[in-house]
Short mmCIF file of the C-alpha atoms (twelve columns), coordinates in Angstrom:
data_MODEL
# 
_entry.id   MODEL 
# 
loop_
_atom_site.group_PDB 
_atom_site.id 
_atom_site.type_symbol 
_atom_site.label_atom_id 
_atom_site.label_alt_id 
_atom_site.label_comp_id 
_atom_site.label_asym_id 
_atom_site.label_seq_id 
_atom_site.Cartn_x 
_atom_site.Cartn_y 
_atom_site.Cartn_z 
_atom_site.pdbx_PDB_model_num 
ATOM 1   C CA . MET A 1   32.772 -95.155 20.569 1 
ATOM 2   C CA . ARG A 2   30.889 -92.352 19.891 1 
ATOM 3   C CA . ILE A 3   28.689 -92.547 23.211 1 
ATOM 4   C CA . ALA A 4   31.960 -92.802 24.920 1 
ATOM 5   C CA . THR A 5   33.689 -89.964 23.199 1 
ATOM 6   C CA . LEU A 6   30.364 -87.678 24.043 1 
ATOM 7   C CA . ALA A 7   30.409 -88.905 27.472 1 
ATOM 8   C CA . ALA A 8   34.240 -88.226 27.905 1 
ATOM 9   C CA . VAL A 9   33.483 -84.111 26.503 1 
ATOM 10  C CA . ALA A 10  30.484 -83.916 28.692 1 
ATOM 11  C CA . LEU A 11  32.711 -84.382 31.628 1 
ATOM 12  C CA . LEU A 12  35.395 -82.549 31.046 1 
ATOM 13  C CA . LEU A 13  33.196 -79.393 29.544 1 
ATOM 14  C CA . PRO A 14  32.334 -78.040 33.257 1 
ATOM 15  C CA . GLY A 15  36.394 -78.435 34.272 1 
ATOM 16  C CA . LEU A 16  37.242 -76.401 31.303 1 
ATOM 17  C CA . ALA A 17  34.352 -74.025 31.610 1 
ATOM 18  C CA . SER A 18  36.058 -73.763 35.596 1 
ATOM 19  C CA . ALA A 19  39.097 -73.251 34.529 1 
ATOM 20  C CA . GLN A 20  37.842 -70.485 32.190 1 
ATOM 21  C CA . ALA A 21  35.850 -68.866 34.719 1 
ATOM 22  C CA . GLU A 22  39.225 -69.105 37.398 1 
ATOM 23  C CA . ARG A 23  41.323 -66.945 35.004 1 
ATOM 24  C CA . SER A 24  38.291 -64.430 34.031 1 
ATOM 25  C CA . LYS A 25  39.049 -60.852 34.448 1 
ATOM 26  C CA . TRP A 26  37.232 -58.420 36.768 1 
ATOM 27  C CA . PHE A 27  36.224 -54.868 36.095 1 
ATOM 28  C CA . GLY A 28  34.730 -52.949 39.010 1 
ATOM 29  C CA . LEU A 29  33.459 -49.266 39.074 1 
ATOM 30  C CA . THR A 30  32.690 -48.534 42.863 1 
ATOM 31  C CA . TRP A 31  30.977 -45.057 44.761 1 
ATOM 32  C CA . SER A 32  33.315 -44.690 48.121 1 
ATOM 33  C CA . MET A 33  32.519 -43.400 50.944 1 
ATOM 34  C CA . ALA A 34  35.589 -41.832 53.676 1 
ATOM 35  C CA . GLY A 35  36.373 -41.240 57.422 1 
ATOM 36  C CA . THR A 36  39.354 -39.554 58.169 1 
ATOM 37  C CA . THR A 37  41.995 -41.041 61.134 1 
ATOM 38  C CA . GLY A 38  45.058 -39.868 63.004 1 
ATOM 39  C CA . SER A 39  46.515 -36.608 61.506 1 
ATOM 40  C CA . THR A 40  44.237 -36.783 58.889 1 
ATOM 41  C CA . LYS A 41  41.263 -36.277 60.955 1 
ATOM 42  C CA . ASP A 42  42.868 -33.284 62.973 1 
ATOM 43  C CA . TYR A 43  42.895 -31.439 59.271 1 
ATOM 44  C CA . VAL A 44  39.551 -32.826 58.178 1 
ATOM 45  C CA . SER A 45  37.505 -34.564 60.774 1 
ATOM 46  C CA . ASP A 46  33.861 -34.586 58.533 1 
ATOM 47  C CA . TYR A 47  32.645 -38.392 57.262 1 
ATOM 48  C CA . SER A 48  32.713 -38.109 52.959 1 
ATOM 49  C CA . PHE A 49  30.251 -39.240 50.911 1 
ATOM 50  C CA . ARG A 50  32.585 -38.248 47.548 1 
ATOM 51  C CA . GLY A 51  34.556 -40.917 45.717 1 
ATOM 52  C CA . MET A 52  34.968 -43.294 43.459 1 
ATOM 53  C CA . GLY A 53  37.052 -46.027 42.286 1 
ATOM 54  C CA . LEU A 54  38.071 -48.284 39.045 1 
ATOM 55  C CA . GLU A 55  39.622 -51.545 39.576 1 
ATOM 56  C CA . TRP A 56  40.838 -54.322 37.220 1 
ATOM 57  C CA . ARG A 57  41.862 -58.032 38.564 1 
ATOM 58  C CA . GLN A 58  43.332 -61.038 36.725 1 
ATOM 59  C CA . MET A 59  42.017 -63.832 38.661 1 
ATOM 60  C CA . LYS A 60  44.056 -66.716 39.041 1 
ATOM 61  C CA . GLY A 61  41.702 -69.644 40.924 1 
ATOM 62  C CA . ARG A 62  41.130 -68.614 44.426 1 
ATOM 63  C CA . ASN A 63  43.279 -65.480 44.112 1 
ATOM 64  C CA . SER A 64  43.827 -62.095 41.868 1 
ATOM 65  C CA . TYR A 65  46.355 -59.607 41.107 1 
ATOM 66  C CA . GLY A 66  45.479 -56.727 39.646 1 
ATOM 67  C CA . LEU A 67  45.286 -52.797 39.551 1 
ATOM 68  C CA . SER A 68  43.430 -50.121 41.456 1 
ATOM 69  C CA . LEU A 69  42.611 -46.412 41.109 1 
ATOM 70  C CA . GLY A 70  40.592 -44.572 43.150 1 
ATOM 71  C CA . TRP A 71  39.190 -40.951 44.480 1 
ATOM 72  C CA . ASN A 72  38.506 -39.308 47.558 1 
ATOM 73  C CA . ALA A 73  37.636 -35.549 48.266 1 
ATOM 74  C CA . MET A 74  36.692 -34.765 52.037 1 
ATOM 75  C CA . ASN A 75  35.935 -31.332 53.364 1 
ATOM 76  C CA . GLN A 76  35.049 -29.789 56.582 1 
ATOM 77  C CA . GLU A 77  34.190 -25.940 57.713 1 
ATOM 78  C CA . THR A 78  35.551 -24.830 60.916 1 
ATOM 79  C CA . LEU A 79  36.459 -21.756 63.259 1 
ATOM 80  C CA . GLU A 80  40.060 -21.889 64.255 1 
ATOM 81  C CA . THR A 81  43.615 -21.345 64.256 1 
ATOM 82  C CA . THR A 82  45.972 -23.347 61.605 1 
ATOM 83  C CA . THR A 83  49.237 -22.999 61.258 1 
ATOM 84  C CA . PHE A 84  51.588 -23.117 58.437 1 
ATOM 85  C CA . PRO A 85  55.030 -23.160 57.922 1 
ATOM 86  C CA . GLN A 86  55.564 -19.124 58.106 1 
ATOM 87  C CA . VAL A 87  52.126 -18.141 58.505 1 
ATOM 88  C CA . ASP A 88  49.319 -18.989 61.314 1 
ATOM 89  C CA . LEU A 89  45.690 -18.440 60.142 1 
ATOM 90  C CA . THR A 90  42.607 -17.543 62.207 1 
ATOM 91  C CA . GLY A 91  39.098 -17.292 60.632 1 
ATOM 92  C CA . PHE A 92  36.294 -19.211 59.323 1 
ATOM 93  C CA . GLN A 93  38.341 -21.919 57.287 1 
ATOM 94  C CA . PHE A 94  36.857 -23.925 54.301 1 
ATOM 95  C CA . ARG A 95  39.412 -26.958 54.156 1 
ATOM 96  C CA . TYR A 96  39.841 -29.777 51.704 1 
ATOM 97  C CA . ILE A 97  41.509 -32.900 51.056 1 
ATOM 98  C CA . ASN A 98  41.414 -34.545 47.477 1 
ATOM 99  C CA . ALA A 99  42.899 -38.108 47.667 1 
ATOM 100 C CA . TYR A 100 43.710 -39.986 44.633 1 
ATOM 101 C CA . SER A 101 45.189 -43.435 44.680 1 
ATOM 102 C CA . ILE A 102 46.979 -45.844 42.180 1 
ATOM 103 C CA . LEU A 103 47.382 -49.243 43.882 1 
ATOM 104 C CA . LEU A 104 48.712 -52.524 43.079 1 
ATOM 105 C CA . SER A 105 46.415 -55.520 44.504 1 
ATOM 106 C CA . GLY A 106 46.292 -59.066 45.639 1 
ATOM 107 C CA . HIS A 107 43.047 -60.384 46.931 1 
ATOM 108 C CA . THR A 108 42.420 -64.425 47.904 1 
ATOM 109 C CA . TYR A 109 38.465 -65.686 48.280 1 
ATOM 110 C CA . LEU A 110 36.836 -67.845 50.285 1 
ATOM 111 C CA . GLY A 111 34.208 -69.879 49.987 1 
ATOM 112 C CA . THR A 112 32.548 -71.546 47.032 1 
ATOM 113 C CA . PRO A 113 33.285 -70.084 43.673 1 
ATOM 114 C CA . GLY A 114 29.657 -68.555 41.838 1 
ATOM 115 C CA . ARG A 115 27.986 -68.534 45.293 1 
ATOM 116 C CA . PRO A 116 28.253 -65.169 47.604 1 
ATOM 117 C CA . ARG A 117 32.015 -65.032 49.600 1 
ATOM 118 C CA . PRO A 118 34.186 -62.533 51.531 1 
ATOM 119 C CA . PHE A 119 37.661 -61.819 50.248 1 
ATOM 120 C CA . LEU A 120 40.528 -60.609 51.667 1 
ATOM 121 C CA . GLY A 121 43.475 -58.329 50.032 1 
ATOM 122 C CA . LEU A 122 46.337 -56.298 50.083 1 
ATOM 123 C CA . LYS A 123 47.263 -53.229 48.247 1 
ATOM 124 C CA . THR A 124 49.807 -51.023 47.751 1 
ATOM 125 C CA . GLY A 125 51.373 -48.050 45.321 1 
ATOM 126 C CA . THR A 126 50.926 -44.409 46.478 1 
ATOM 127 C CA . PHE A 127 48.892 -41.351 47.263 1 
ATOM 128 C CA . TYR A 128 48.827 -38.142 45.602 1 
ATOM 129 C CA . VAL A 129 46.839 -36.114 48.203 1 
ATOM 130 C CA . ASN A 130 46.163 -32.065 47.348 1 
ATOM 131 C CA . ARG A 131 45.250 -30.176 50.845 1 
ATOM 132 C CA . ARG A 132 43.715 -26.649 50.797 1 
ATOM 133 C CA . VAL A 133 42.669 -24.574 53.312 1 
ATOM 134 C CA . ASP A 134 40.817 -21.131 52.162 1 
ATOM 135 C CA . VAL A 135 40.446 -17.747 54.872 1 
ATOM 136 C CA . GLY A 136 38.715 -15.203 53.225 1 
ATOM 137 C CA . LEU A 137 40.624 -14.147 50.400 1 
ATOM 138 C CA . TRP A 138 43.427 -16.257 51.215 1 
ATOM 139 C CA . THR A 139 44.185 -19.784 49.878 1 
ATOM 140 C CA . ILE A 140 46.914 -22.203 51.428 1 
ATOM 141 C CA . SER A 141 47.338 -25.106 49.638 1 
ATOM 142 C CA . ASP A 142 50.173 -28.177 49.381 1 
ATOM 143 C CA . ASN A 143 50.483 -31.150 47.248 1 
ATOM 144 C CA . SER A 144 52.282 -34.780 48.164 1 
ATOM 145 C CA . TRP A 145 53.047 -38.015 47.112 1 
ATOM 146 C CA . HIS A 146 52.858 -40.766 49.799 1 
ATOM 147 C CA . LEU A 147 54.068 -44.481 49.921 1 
ATOM 148 C CA . ALA A 148 51.182 -45.969 50.740 1 
ATOM 149 C CA . VAL A 149 49.621 -49.915 52.000 1 
ATOM 150 C CA . ALA A 150 45.936 -50.717 52.050 1 
ATOM 151 C CA . PRO A 151 44.520 -53.781 53.722 1 
ATOM 152 C CA . GLU A 152 40.912 -54.598 52.458 1 
ATOM 153 C CA . LEU A 153 38.543 -56.877 53.445 1 
ATOM 154 C CA . GLY A 154 34.966 -57.101 51.075 1 
ATOM 155 C CA . PHE A 155 31.999 -59.497 50.295 1 
ATOM 156 C CA . VAL A 156 31.350 -60.444 46.676 1 
ATOM 157 C CA . VAL A 157 27.725 -61.660 45.644 1 
ATOM 158 C CA . PRO A 158 26.913 -62.935 41.998 1 
ATOM 159 C CA . LEU A 159 24.047 -61.506 40.378 1 
ATOM 160 C CA . LYS A 160 23.732 -64.302 37.521 1 
ATOM 161 C CA . GLU A 161 24.926 -67.794 37.424 1 
ATOM 162 C CA . SER A 162 26.426 -68.025 33.836 1 
ATOM 163 C CA . TYR A 163 30.019 -67.040 33.067 1 
ATOM 164 C CA . GLY A 164 30.844 -63.362 32.423 1 
ATOM 165 C CA . SER A 165 28.188 -62.244 34.851 1 
ATOM 166 C CA . GLU A 166 27.893 -59.411 36.708 1 
ATOM 167 C CA . SER A 167 28.494 -59.203 40.374 1 
ATOM 168 C CA . PHE A 168 27.842 -56.922 43.472 1 
ATOM 169 C CA . TYR A 169 30.361 -56.071 45.918 1 
ATOM 170 C CA . THR A 170 31.614 -54.042 49.198 1 
ATOM 171 C CA . ALA A 171 34.390 -53.889 50.586 1 
ATOM 172 C CA . PHE A 172 36.085 -51.712 53.760 1 
ATOM 173 C CA . ARG A 173 39.576 -50.763 53.085 1 
ATOM 174 C CA . TYR A 174 42.112 -48.852 55.421 1 
ATOM 175 C CA . ASN A 175 44.315 -46.651 53.206 1 
ATOM 176 C CA . TYR A 176 47.605 -45.387 55.283 1 
ATOM 177 C CA . GLY A 177 50.115 -42.883 53.361 1 
ATOM 178 C CA . PHE A 178 53.743 -42.583 54.754 1 
ATOM 179 C CA . LYS A 179 54.790 -39.668 56.103 1 
ATOM 180 C CA . ALA A 180 55.626 -37.558 52.834 1 
ATOM 181 C CA . GLY A 181 58.526 -34.664 53.828 1 
ATOM 182 C CA . ASP A 182 56.861 -31.947 56.270 1 
ATOM 183 C CA . THR A 183 53.487 -33.400 55.388 1 
ATOM 184 C CA . PRO A 184 52.579 -35.975 57.653 1 
ATOM 185 C CA . THR A 185 50.823 -39.630 57.683 1 
ATOM 186 C CA . GLN A 186 47.548 -39.322 55.792 1 
ATOM 187 C CA . SER A 187 45.018 -42.326 56.536 1 
ATOM 188 C CA . TRP A 188 41.543 -42.757 56.148 1 
ATOM 189 C CA . TYR A 189 38.846 -45.556 55.912 1 
ATOM 190 C CA . SER A 190 36.673 -46.590 53.413 1 
ATOM 191 C CA . ILE A 191 33.477 -48.159 52.272 1 
ATOM 192 C CA . ASP A 192 33.460 -49.194 48.319 1 
ATOM 193 C CA . ILE A 193 30.127 -50.226 47.008 1 
ATOM 194 C CA . GLY A 194 29.797 -51.081 43.351 1 
ATOM 195 C CA . ILE A 195 29.230 -53.229 40.132 1 
ATOM 196 C CA . ALA A 196 31.894 -56.026 38.491 1 
ATOM 197 C CA . THR A 197 31.725 -57.618 35.710 1 
ATOM 198 C CA . ARG A 198 33.967 -60.606 34.973 1 
ATOM 199 C CA . ARG A 199 35.220 -61.878 31.155 1 
# 
């Protein structure tokens, strides 16, 4: 009887551990690089290496849902004329965009758990965008909130095989913020590189 009980426990333990792992929590920290597109590129076209992100995901089998917070800072120096409401500015300009994102996320994971595998995701929420231009002694800025959507493709590589271990992951995301009042659509792509801990 004891042997049968021990055998049953031995068979059930991997399943219980797998179920626990499938329902684990993911906490991630990323370095985020960005390049602007569309009307945002008309304002700032230089590629940026300044950005970071925080992410929480609740794993459920091959899927997850969660919350993503991010920041990207983009800037450019240029000599040209810029038109704003009520004024045109000509001169050597320093342009800045600080974009903050608050997004709900959903992901699905391909491949075998515990091994390197790709994932697909969709994030939606809001962007808070601050745009600023410095020309000589003059500064013009505007702030806007945008309804946002951000499809994502990524790849995760476990660094340890044990439960509760760390993983390296990278993701490519296209960020699109819909037009808000007089502020045009804001869009950029970002490449994130980070470390995630699963508990």
